[in-house]
C-alpha positions as CSV (number, residue, x, y, z in Angstrom):
1,M,64.2,172.2,26.6
2,N,67.0,174.1,24.9
3,A,67.8,177.3,26.9
4,I,67.3,179.6,24.0
5,D,64.0,178.2,22.6
6,I,61.5,180.5,24.3
7,V,63.6,183.0,26.2
8,H,65.1,186.2,24.7
9,P,69.0,185.7,24.5
10,A,69.7,188.6,26.9
11,L,67.1,187.4,29.4
12,N,68.5,183.9,29.0
13,D,72.0,185.0,30.0
14,Y,70.6,187.0,32.9
15,L,68.5,184.0,34.2
16,L,71.5,181.7,34.0
17,A,73.7,184.2,35.8
18,H,71.2,184.4,38.7
19,A,70.6,180.7,39.2
20,S,72.1,179.4,42.5
21,P,74.3,177.5,42.7
22,S,76.2,178.4,39.6
23,A,76.9,175.6,37.2
24,D,80.2,173.9,38.3
25,A,82.7,172.3,36.0
26,V,80.9,168.9,35.9
27,L,77.6,170.4,34.8
28,R,79.3,172.7,32.3
29,D,81.3,169.9,30.8
30,L,78.3,167.6,30.6
31,A,76.2,170.3,28.8
32,E,79.1,170.9,26.4
33,E,79.6,167.3,25.6
34,T,75.9,166.9,25.0
35,R,75.9,169.9,22.7
36,R,79.0,168.6,20.8
37,T,78.1,164.9,20.4
38,L,74.3,164.9,20.3
39,P,73.2,168.2,18.7
40,A,70.1,166.6,17.1
41,H,68.8,165.7,20.6
42,L,69.9,168.9,22.4
43,S,66.3,170.0,23.2
44,M,66.1,167.0,25.5
45,Q,68.5,168.5,28.0
46,I,67.2,170.9,30.6
47,S,68.9,174.3,31.1
48,H,71.0,175.1,34.1
49,D,68.4,177.3,35.8
50,E,65.9,174.5,35.6
51,G,68.5,172.1,37.0
52,A,69.1,174.5,39.9
53,L,65.3,174.6,40.4
54,L,65.2,170.8,40.6
55,T,68.0,170.7,43.2
56,L,66.2,173.3,45.3
57,L,62.8,171.5,45.1
58,V,64.4,168.2,46.1
59,R,66.0,169.9,49.1
60,L,62.8,171.6,50.1
61,T,60.9,168.4,50.1
62,G,63.6,166.6,52.1
63,A,63.4,163.8,49.5
64,R,65.1,160.5,50.1
65,R,63.2,158.4,47.5
66,A,63.1,160.0,44.1
67,V,62.2,158.8,40.6
68,E,63.1,160.3,37.2
69,V,61.5,159.4,34.0
70,G,63.7,160.3,31.1
71,T,67.4,160.6,31.9
72,F,69.1,161.4,28.6
73,T,72.8,162.3,29.4
74,G,72.2,162.7,33.1
75,Y,72.0,166.5,33.7
76,S,68.7,166.4,35.5
77,S,69.5,163.3,37.5
78,L,72.7,164.7,38.6
79,C,70.9,167.8,39.9
80,I,68.3,165.7,41.7
81,A,70.9,163.4,43.2
82,R,72.7,166.4,44.6
83,G,69.6,167.5,46.4
84,L,68.7,164.3,48.1
85,A,68.8,163.9,51.9
86,P,71.5,161.7,53.3
87,G,70.9,158.1,52.3
88,G,68.6,159.1,49.5
89,R,68.3,157.2,46.3
90,L,67.1,158.1,42.8
91,L,65.6,155.6,40.4
92,A,66.4,156.8,36.9
93,C,64.4,155.4,34.0
94,D,65.5,155.5,30.4
95,V,65.8,153.2,27.3
96,S,69.1,154.4,25.8
97,E,72.4,152.7,26.7
98,E,74.2,155.2,24.4
99,W,72.8,158.4,26.2
100,T,73.0,157.0,29.7
101,S,76.6,155.9,29.2
102,V,77.4,159.6,29.1
103,A,75.3,160.1,32.3
104,R,77.2,157.3,34.1
105,R,80.6,159.0,33.5
106,Y,79.4,162.3,34.9
107,W,77.6,160.8,37.9
108,E,80.9,159.1,38.8
109,R,82.8,162.4,38.3
110,A,80.3,164.3,40.5
111,G,80.4,161.7,43.2
112,V,76.7,160.8,43.0
113,A,76.8,157.5,41.2
114,D,76.1,155.6,44.4
115,R,72.8,157.4,44.8
116,I,71.4,156.6,41.4
117,D,69.8,153.3,40.2
118,L,69.5,153.3,36.4
119,R,66.8,151.1,34.8
120,L,67.1,150.6,31.1
121,A,63.6,149.6,30.1
122,P,60.3,151.2,29.1
123,A,59.5,153.6,31.9
124,A,55.8,152.5,32.1
125,E,57.0,148.9,32.8
126,T,59.5,150.1,35.5
127,L,56.9,152.2,37.2
128,R,54.2,149.5,37.2
129,A,56.7,147.1,38.8
130,L,57.2,149.4,41.8
131,P,55.4,148.7,45.1
132,A,52.0,150.2,45.2
133,E,52.7,152.0,48.5
134,E,52.8,155.8,48.7
135,E,56.5,156.1,49.3
136,I,58.0,158.3,46.6
137,D,59.0,161.8,47.9
138,F,59.9,163.4,44.6
139,A,59.5,162.6,40.9
140,F,60.5,164.3,37.7
141,V,59.1,163.5,34.2
142,D,61.0,164.6,31.1
143,A,60.5,161.9,28.5
144,D,58.4,160.9,25.5
145,K,55.4,163.2,25.7
146,T,52.8,160.6,24.6
147,G,53.7,158.7,27.7
148,Y,53.0,161.5,30.1
149,P,49.4,160.5,31.0
150,V,50.6,157.0,32.0
151,Y,53.7,158.3,33.8
152,Y,51.6,160.8,35.8
153,E,49.1,158.2,36.9
154,E,51.7,155.6,37.9
155,L,53.7,158.2,39.9
156,I,50.8,160.1,41.6
157,T,49.5,156.9,43.1
158,R,52.9,156.1,44.6
159,L,53.7,159.7,45.7
160,R,53.5,160.2,49.5
161,P,51.2,162.9,50.8
162,G,53.1,166.1,50.6
163,G,55.4,164.6,47.9
164,L,56.2,166.6,44.8
165,L,55.9,165.6,41.1
166,V,57.5,167.8,38.5
167,L,56.7,167.6,34.7
168,D,58.7,169.3,32.1
169,N,57.7,170.7,28.6
170,T,54.0,171.1,29.6
171,L,53.5,174.0,27.2
172,R,55.0,172.3,24.1
173,T,56.5,175.5,22.8
174,G,53.0,177.1,23.1
175,R,51.3,174.6,20.9
176,V,49.0,173.5,23.7
177,V,46.9,176.6,22.9
178,D,47.1,176.3,19.2
179,P,43.8,174.8,17.9
180,A,45.5,173.7,14.7
181,A,48.0,171.6,16.6
182,H,47.0,167.9,16.7
183,E,50.3,166.1,16.9
184,P,50.2,163.1,19.3
185,E,52.7,164.8,21.6
186,V,50.6,168.0,21.9
187,V,47.4,166.0,22.4
188,A,49.0,164.0,25.2
189,I,50.3,167.1,26.9
190,R,46.9,168.7,26.8
191,R,45.4,165.5,28.2
192,V,47.8,165.3,31.1
193,N,47.5,169.0,31.9
194,D,43.7,168.7,32.0
195,A,43.9,165.6,34.2
196,I,46.3,167.2,36.6
197,T,44.0,170.3,37.0
198,A,41.0,168.1,37.7
199,D,42.8,165.7,40.0
200,E,41.4,165.9,43.5
201,R,44.4,164.0,44.9
202,A,46.7,166.9,44.3
203,D,47.3,170.7,44.1
204,S,49.2,172.0,41.1
205,V,50.5,174.9,39.2
206,L,51.8,175.2,35.6
207,L,54.6,177.7,35.5
208,P,55.9,179.5,32.3
209,V,59.4,178.4,33.1
210,R,61.3,177.5,29.9
211,D,58.9,175.2,28.0
212,G,56.5,174.9,30.9
213,V,57.1,173.2,34.2
214,T,54.2,171.8,36.2
215,L,54.5,171.3,40.0
216,V,52.1,168.8,41.5
217,R,51.9,168.3,45.3
218,K,50.1,165.2,46.6
219,R,47.4,166.1,49.1
C-alpha cells in the first residue's frame, strides 16, 4: 500500500521517522527505484514502517521457516529475511520475472539472497505442493486479493501452532464497509476477513495499519 494513501502527510512523515530501525540505503534505493520505474504499480509496495513491523514480528516469532505470497520488487521479502533466525529460509512466491529481477539485485546487495528461495509460478500451485505438515513459522500475504481465501487456507493448515500469518490490505481502502462495493477484490477480502474471524484454529486481530493488516496466530 502506498504510504500516503490513507495517512495524513504530516502523520505519515512522523510514522516513518519513528519506525525502528530506520530505512537504510538498500531499502531507500529499492523504494526509489520502484517509484521511478514502476509508478503504475507503486501501491503494491509496502511502506517502511510496515516493513519494520514485519522484521519485528519475524524476530518475535523466532521464525526459521517463512513464506511470502506476493514479492513484487522485494521490499517485504528483504525485511522478512533480515528478521529470520540463523539458518532461516524464506519461500517467496510471485509470477513476474520482471519485478522479481529487481528484487534479486537488492537481495544480493543486502546480503540476504542466500536466505530466499524464489518460486515463479501461481502461488496457489506453489503452496499446494508444499508438505502438509504444520511447519511454517511465519507467512505474509500481499498479492492478488481474489486469491486471499485460497492463500489463507493453504497457509493456515501448514502453520505451526504459535506461528504467525500476516495479511496486507485487508481494509481495501475502506471499501470493505461500503455496501455499494461489489468488486471481486473487495468481495474476496470480505470473505477472508469473515473466515479468519470465525476460524477456531486461530486467534486474530485486524489492525488499522496503512490499508489494514491482519495478524493471525495459529492455536
